[in-house]
C-alpha positions, 0 to 999 in steps of 0.5 A: 743192110743192118748187121744185128737182129735188133737193127733188122727188127727196127728197120722199116722194111718193104716186101721187096726187101725180102728178096735181099734178106732171104736170098741176098739178091742185088738191086739189079736182080730186083730190077730184073724180077720187076721187069718180068713181073711188069711184062705181059708175056715172058721175056728173053735175056735181051728184052730183060737187059733192055728193060733194065738198061744193062748189057746182056751179060750183066742181065744174064748173071742177074737172071741166073741168080733169080733162077737159082733162088726159084724166083723165075722160071725158064722156058725153051721155045723151039723154032720151026726150022730148028734151034731154040731160045729161052724166055723167062717168067716170074714164079707164082708169088704164092710158091715164092712166099711158101718157100720163104715161109719154109726158110723162115721156119727152118731159121726160127727152129735153128735159132731156138735150138741155139738159144737152148744150147746157150741157156744150157751151156751158161746155166751149167757154168753158173750152177757149177760149184766153185773150184777149190785150189789146193 
């Protein structure tokens, strides 16, 4: 991923790049998310692991990252005879997009504030009269 803002703006980005850009998601996280999007019904961690051809524990860590970012939802399914298991489904894309827009707006406001601070700081230094040594 490019380091500077200029490099980021010059880079060709696809919508999936937003997952990495906004949340630092890894390639496996994106594959697990895509597996859930492609599925007709919610999946267990075992089914996700099989879909991305990884060990269950590796897929579980990716699922946890996706849950933390709000990209997927967890649902508990209860067995009639007792016990339960969890299935996962993607979050509504409009909700994810809204959250990314909010994050972008927050970032934009923070950058505007920092630019203002930069301008005030260096304006004061250039407007100050030269110091006379005595």
